[in-house]
N, C-alpha and C positions, 0 to 999 in steps of 0.2 A: 555727201550722203549718196549712197548707191541706191539705184532703183531696182525693184524686183520685176524683171521682164518675163518671168515664167508664165506659161500658159495656164489659165484657170480651166477647170473642167466645164464642159457645156452644161447649161442649166436652163430650166424653163423661165427663170427670172431674166436671163439674158435674152431669151426669145421675146419676153414681154417688153423689155427695154428697146429691143430692135424693132418691135411692132409699131412703136410710136415714132412718127417723124420727129427728129430732133430730140429724142429721149435723153441723150447724153448732154444736152445743153440745159441752161436754166429755164425753168418753166414760168409762166406768168405768176403762178401762186407763190413761187419760191424766189423770184428775182430780187425782192427787197422786203426785209422784215417789216411787218406792220407795227405801228406804235401802240395800238390798243385793239380791243375786240373788233373784228371785221366780219360782217356777214357776207358770204359768197353764195350766189345763185347760179353762176355760169357752170354748166356741166364740165366744160373743158378744164376749168380751174380745179374743180373738185376731183376730177380724174388725175390731174397733175399732183394734187396733194397726196392721194393714195399711192400714186406711182413713186413719189418721193419717199414715202414710208417703206414701200417695197424695196426700193433701191438700196436702202441702208438696213434692211432686214429688221425693222423695229417692231416691237410687240404692240398689241392693241389692247386697251383697257375697255372692257365691256360692262355696261350697267343695264339691268332690266328694270322695267317700270315697277315702282313701289318696292324696290329691293335696295337695301343699303350696302350689299356686298358688291365688290368690284371683281370681275373675272378677267383672267388673262387669255389672250388669243393672238392670232396673227391673220393678216389678209392672206387668202389662199389663191394661188394661181397654179394649180397642179395639172391643168389640161388646157389645150388651145381654146375650147368653148368658153372657159372661164375668162381667158384673156380677151376674147372677142366681146363677151357680155360687158366687161368693164370698159373696154375701149369705146364701145358704142353707147355707154350710159344706160344699159338695160337693168342690170343688177350686179351685185358683188358677192363674194364669198369670204367667210372667215373660218378658221379652223375650230376644233372642239374647245370648249371652255374649261378653265381650271380656276377654282375647284370644280370637280365634276358635277356637283349638284346643279350647276348652271345649265348643263346639257339637258336636264329634265325640265327645269323651270322655263327655259327659253321657248319650249314648245307651246306654252300657254300665253306667251307675250305677243302683243300686236306689233311692237316695235322694239328696237334696242338702241342705246346710245353708245357711240364709239368715241374714244379719245385716244389720240396717238401723236407721236412726234414725227414731224417731217424734218428736212434738213435745217430749216430755220424757224419753224413755228410749232406751236401746240395746236392741234386741230380737234374739233368736236363736230360730230354729225349724228343725226337720228335717221335710222333706216327701218322700213317695214320688215317684219319677219315673214319669210315665205316658206320656210320648212328646212329639212335636211336632205342633202343630196350626196350620196356616195362619200360619206365621211367628212362633209363640210356643211356649214350652216349657210343657207341661201338668204340673202337680203335684197330688198328692192333698192333701187338707186335713190340716194337722198335728194330732196328738193333744195336743200341748202346746207351750208357748213359754216362753222365759226372758226376764225383764225385768231390766235394770240401769239405775240412774239415769244419765242423760246428763250428763257434766261439761262438755261443750262446747255452747254455745248454738246454733251454726250449723255443720252438717255441712260438711266439706271436699269440694270437687269436684276431681278430678284433672285436670291440664292436660297434654294429649298433644302431642308435637312436631309432628304433622301439622296441628294447629290454627294453627300459625305465628303465635303470639302474641309480640309484641315487648314487652320490659320495659326501661325506662330508670329507674334509681334516682338521685335527686338527693340528694347528701350535705348535711349541715347547712352545709358550707362553700360549697355551690353547684356543686361539681364532680360531674358525672354519671358513671355507669358502667353498662354493659349487664349484664343478668342473665337467668337462665332462671326462669320461673314454674313451680313444681312443683304447687302446689294453691292453691285460693282458696275463701273463704266470705264471707258478709256480715260476719263478725267480723274476719277477717285472712287472712294467706297465708304460704306458705313459698316462698322463692326462693333461688337460688344464683348468685353472681357467675360470669361466663363465664371469668374468669381470676383469678389470685391478687391480689386487691385488698387495700388496707389495711383492717383490720377496723374495723367500726363498733361503738361501745360500746353496751352495753345501756342502754335509756332514751333513745337518740338519736332525734330526730324527723327523718324523711326524707319525700320525696315520690316516689310510684311513678307512672310514666306508662305506661299500657297501650294497645296498639293492635295492628292487624294483621288481615288477612283480612276476614272478615265481622263482626269485633268493633268496637263503638263505641270511640272513643278517650276515655280517662278519665284524670284525675289525682286522686290522693287522698293525703292525709297519713297517716303511720303512725308508730308507736312501736316500736322494736326491743325485743322481749321476750327474745331469747336468740339465740345463734349456735353453730354447729358447723363443723368442717372436713370437706369431702368432696372427695377427689381433689385436695388442695392448693388447694381453692377454698372461700371462706367462704359458708356458707348461713345464712339468717336467718328466724326466725319473727317475724312482725310483727302488730300489732293496729291496725286502721284507726281513725282519729279524724276522720271527715268530718262535715259538716253535712248538711242535708236534700238539697241539690242533689247533693252527692257520693254520698250513699247511694243516691239514685234512679238515678244514672248507674251505680253499681256493680251494682244490681239488674238493670239492662238488660244489663250485661256478662255477669253470671252466667246470666241467662235464655238468652242466645245460646250460652253454653258448654253448658248443659243440652241445648239443641236440637241442637248439633253432636254431643254424645255419643249422643243418640237416633238421629240420622241415620246415624252410623257403625255403631251396633248393627244397624239395619235393613239397611244395605248388607251387613254381614258375614253376617247370617243368610240373605239372599237368595243371596249368593255361595256359601255352604256348603250351601244346600238344607236 
């Protein structure tokens, strides 16, 4: 297997990682998966949890008090003061919320609950709402966090209709059908047929063809893990089984998806002020 030694463009994320002594090494919070819920009070471990989510560019699920809706966001480190504030445990920043109604509702909230994946855990914390600052939501530093062992190796990323991603699924028989991609990760995805197609059996090997808009066209083989029915249409959870070439293409596809999510959040926040 060949290694990609090409230079990556300079980024504030790399500044952030370099800012922490030993940032490229395992952190206390990530050194060993916990067996059950663990309450963490140490600021250094909470910082390491957030740093881990930043390092793998993971989304943050945001919930407001007395609200059943979950909003999508990201931890924000767009300027050195934000890095310093997090490093010293003063406060933290997240980007605009999606759906956009959350950007209005959050202004009346006393605190928000954040859930996110780190490299090895699912983390949850509650932080005071302090206001909005130059396109970001400012939060007080949490007094505690909760860790749970992550059962999924690769966090899923939601696929929105406006991304205009096309999915064609090739059956083992060679007969294709069109489907809607619901979410995707480096490990697999969830999709639903556009109409009531004949069900695929668990364990079937299929080929997914993805394309559309700004996204690179890729094809990757998958195994059907299970299926359900939604509005008289079959939906499938699949596991990818590609080689190095397919995995690299998939990484490029997911990178583009992350960029589109970030672009949409920035646009939403500017639109809502």
